C-alpha positions as CSV (number, residue, x, y, z in Angstrom):
1,M,-12.8,-10.9,-8.1
2,L,-15.1,-8.5,-10.0
3,S,-13.6,-5.3,-11.2
4,S,-16.4,-3.3,-9.8
5,N,-15.6,-4.4,-6.3
6,K,-11.9,-4.1,-6.7
7,K,-11.6,-0.4,-7.5
8,P,-13.3,0.7,-4.1
9,Q,-11.1,-1.9,-2.2
10,D,-7.9,-0.3,-3.8
11,K,-9.0,3.2,-2.9
12,S,-9.8,2.2,0.6
13,T,-6.4,0.6,1.1
14,T,-4.6,3.7,-0.4
15,F,-6.4,6.1,2.1
16,G,-5.8,3.7,5.0
17,F,-2.1,3.7,4.2
18,L,-2.0,7.5,3.6
19,F,-3.5,7.9,7.2
20,Y,-1.0,5.5,8.5
21,F,1.9,7.3,6.8
22,I,0.8,10.8,7.8
23,A,0.3,9.8,11.5
24,L,3.5,7.9,11.9
25,L,5.4,10.6,10.0
26,G,3.8,13.4,12.3
27,W,4.4,11.5,15.4
28,S,8.2,10.8,14.4
29,I,8.5,14.7,13.6
30,Y,7.1,15.8,16.9
31,D,9.2,13.2,18.8
32,F,12.4,14.2,17.1
33,F,11.6,17.8,17.9
34,V,10.8,17.0,21.6
35,T,13.5,14.4,22.4
36,G,15.9,14.8,19.5
37,T,15.4,11.2,18.4
38,T,12.8,9.6,16.0
39,G,12.4,6.4,18.1
40,W,10.5,3.4,16.6
41,Q,8.3,5.4,14.5
42,V,10.4,5.6,11.5
43,P,11.4,1.9,11.3
44,I,7.6,0.9,11.7
45,L,6.9,3.5,9.0
46,F,9.4,2.1,6.5
47,L,8.5,-1.4,7.2
48,G,4.8,-0.4,6.5
49,F,5.9,1.3,3.5
50,A,7.6,-1.6,2.0
51,I,4.7,-4.2,2.7
52,Y,2.4,-1.7,1.1
53,L,4.4,-1.4,-2.0
54,W,5.2,-5.1,-2.2
55,S,1.4,-5.8,-2.0
56,K,0.5,-3.2,-4.6
57,V,3.2,-4.9,-6.9
58,F,2.0,-8.4,-6.2
59,Y,-1.8,-7.7,-6.9
60,Q,-0.7,-5.7,-9.9
61,Q,1.1,-8.6,-11.5
62,R,-1.9,-10.9,-10.4
63,K,-4.3,-8.4,-12.4
64,I,-1.8,-8.5,-15.4
65,K,-1.8,-12.4,-15.4
66,E,-5.6,-12.5,-15.3
67,T,-5.9,-10.2,-18.2
68,V,-3.7,-12.4,-20.0
69,K,-5.6,-15.5,-19.3
70,E,-8.8,-13.8,-20.4
71,S,-7.5,-12.4,-23.6
72,E,-6.1,-15.9,-24.4
73,L,-9.4,-17.6,-23.7
74,K,-11.1,-15.2,-25.8
75,L,-8.8,-15.9,-28.7
76,K,-9.4,-19.5,-28.6
């Protein structure tokens, strides 16, 4: 993938996750004050957070591998 296309995609993914995080966190805090329990919002929030971080690590490793391959090809 071209690096010019990758940067806006990374930014939009981050903004989407931030919206998701703030919405679920706000909902769970509101629910905690109203009912005294956080409900299913917190487990969903943590699961989404884990998936988001795993995908960031996966794509970062992929980008590093592509960079190493490109530098090896340039050296040959």
